[in-house]
N, C-alpha and C positions, 0 to 999 in steps of 0.2 A: 578481448571479449567485451561485448557491450553490457551495460548494467540493465538489469530487469527492474522496472519500476512497479511498485504497488502504490496505486493512487487512491486516496479517499476523497470522494466528492459528495457534497450535500445534494440531497434529493428532496422532493416535496415533503415527505414525512419520514425521513431517515437518512442513511448514509450508504452509498454504493462503493464497494471496493473493486477496483480494476486491477487485473494482473496484465501488465502491458496495456494493450488496447481493448482487452476483453473483460467484460463484466464478470466478476467471480462470485461475489456474495453481496447481500443487502443486509443492513443492520438498522435497528431502531435507534440505538444509542451510539454516539460517537466513541465512547470509551471501548465498547465492544469491537468496533471497526478497527480502532488503533491497535488494540491488543492482538487481534487476529492477524492484521497486516504485519506487525512487527515479528510475530511468531513465525509466520510463513516465510518472511524474508530471511530471518536468522537461520531457520532450519534449512532452507534451500542453499544458502551459502555454506553452512557447516557441512552438510552431507554431500554436496555436489560441486562446491567451489565456484558457484555462479555469483558474480557481484550483483548485489541487490540494493535497493533503496526504498524507503517508504516516504511518500510525499502527500501533503494535504493540498488539494486544489482550492485556491482562494479566489478563483475568478480570473483575474488578469495575471496572477502570479501563483507560484506554489511555494510551500514551506517544507523544508526537509525535516522529517521527524526521526529517521534512522538511516544508517548506511552500513553495509557490510561488504568488506572486500575492496 
């Protein structure tokens, strides 16, 4: 089973959270985006067994923030 990525990317005046390739939520503060992404990823894995990860898009590379499964 492939891993579902929750990606946090900087936007002009906040942070966009993507679930896979689809924009899910927008946040004004990075901390809120990180908490929400980590909670979604952990819950999805815990309840449905889907491997997940949370990454921060840094432009040319991404940084892994959390991984489940």
